C-alpha positions in Angstrom: 61.3 105.3 117.6 62.6 104.0 120.8 63.4 100.7 122.6 61.7 99.5 125.8 62.6 96.4 127.7 59.8 93.8 127.8 59.5 94.2 131.6 58.7 97.9 131.2 55.9 97.6 128.6 53.1 97.9 131.1 54.8 101.0 132.7 55.2 102.6 129.3 51.5 101.9 128.4 50.3 103.5 131.7 52.6 106.5 131.2 51.5 107.1 127.6 47.8 106.8 128.6 48.4 109.4 131.4 50.1 111.8 129.0 47.4 111.4 126.4 44.7 112.1 129.0 46.5 115.2 130.3 47.2 116.5 126.8 44.0 115.6 125.0 41.5 115.7 127.8 38.0 115.6 126.5 38.9 116.4 123.0 36.8 114.7 120.4 39.1 112.6 118.2 36.6 111.1 115.9 37.4 111.6 112.2 35.7 114.5 110.5 34.5 115.0 107.0 35.3 118.2 105.1 32.3 119.5 103.2 32.5 122.4 100.8 28.8 122.8 100.2 26.1 121.5 102.6 22.4 120.8 102.0 22.7 120.4 98.2 19.4 119.5 96.6 19.4 116.7 94.0 17.9 118.9 91.3 21.0 121.1 91.6 23.2 118.2 90.5 23.2 118.6 86.8 25.6 118.7 83.8 26.2 122.5 84.3 27.4 121.9 87.9 29.6 118.9 86.8 31.2 121.0 84.1 31.8 123.9 86.6 33.4 121.5 89.1 35.6 120.0 86.3 37.1 123.5 85.8 38.6 123.2 89.3 40.7 120.2 88.2 43.3 118.8 88.5 42.4 117.8 92.0 44.8 116.2 94.4 47.1 117.2 97.3 46.7 121.0 97.8 43.6 121.1 95.7 41.1 118.6 97.1 38.1 117.4 95.1 35.1 119.4 96.1 32.8 117.6 98.6 29.1 118.2 98.6 26.5 117.0 101.1 22.8 116.1 100.8 20.6 115.2 103.7 17.5 113.0 104.2 17.9 110.9 101.0 15.9 107.7 100.8 17.8 104.6 99.9 15.8 103.2 97.0 18.2 100.3 96.4 21.6 99.1 97.8 23.9 96.2 97.1 27.4 95.1 97.7 29.6 95.1 94.6 33.2 94.3 93.7 35.2 91.1 93.8 35.0 90.8 97.6 31.7 92.7 98.1 33.6 95.6 99.7 31.9 98.4 97.8 28.3 99.7 98.0 26.2 100.6 94.9 23.2 102.7 95.9 20.2 104.4 94.4 19.4 107.5 96.4 16.2 109.6 95.9 14.6 112.8 97.2 11.2 111.5 96.1 11.5 113.2 92.7 15.0 112.5 91.4 17.1 109.4 91.8 20.9 109.3 91.5 23.2 106.3 91.4 25.9 106.3 94.0 29.0 104.3 94.8 30.8 104.0 98.2 34.2 102.4 97.6 35.3 100.2 100.5 32.3 101.1 102.7 30.0 98.0 102.4 31.0 96.4 105.8 30.8 99.7 107.6 27.2 100.4 106.7 25.5 97.0 107.1 22.5 97.2 107.4 21.8 100.3 105.4 19.4 102.8 107.1 16.3 103.8 105.1 17.3 107.5 105.0 20.9 108.8 104.9 22.9 112.0 104.9 25.8 111.7 102.4 29.0 113.6 101.7 30.2 113.0 98.1 31.9 114.2 95.0 29.9 114.5 91.8 31.4 112.6 89.0 30.7 111.1 85.6 30.2 107.3 85.4 30.8 105.8 82.0 29.6 102.2 81.6 28.5 100.3 78.5 28.6 103.4 76.3 26.3 105.4 78.7 27.5 108.5 80.6 25.6 109.4 83.7 26.3 111.6 86.8 26.8 109.6 90.0 27.6 110.4 93.6 31.0 109.1 94.8 30.2 108.8 98.5 33.0 109.8 100.9 30.9 109.4 104.1 27.4 108.3 104.9 25.4 108.3 108.1 21.8 107.6 109.1 19.7 110.7 108.6 18.4 112.2 111.8 
């Protein structure tokens, strides 16, 4: 850290902006999403794949959870969930199969939900009320082009 006199804050801001422009130029600084397998079809998301991915565990720092991506999925249903409505619960379909999906902390970022989406997600088991089903844990979602 460093200390700057209050009178010099504007000069500091101008100098930092100049340095940033010279150093970064036209570099795209938007966050990116790492995807391990792109264009995954919903029929490929089955128990066998989930069991295979489980063999890669434990996941964490140095061994990130595999991220899959599927494109052009129709949003069959969506709603905010959680105590403060911060999360999205979705049903996504390719027209033949439908999967439940959860997007933690993403409800405000995606309102309103587009009718078709591209999603990056991890495949996981959801256990609720004695039922065990595969679901998509959405890491990133955008309007399908």
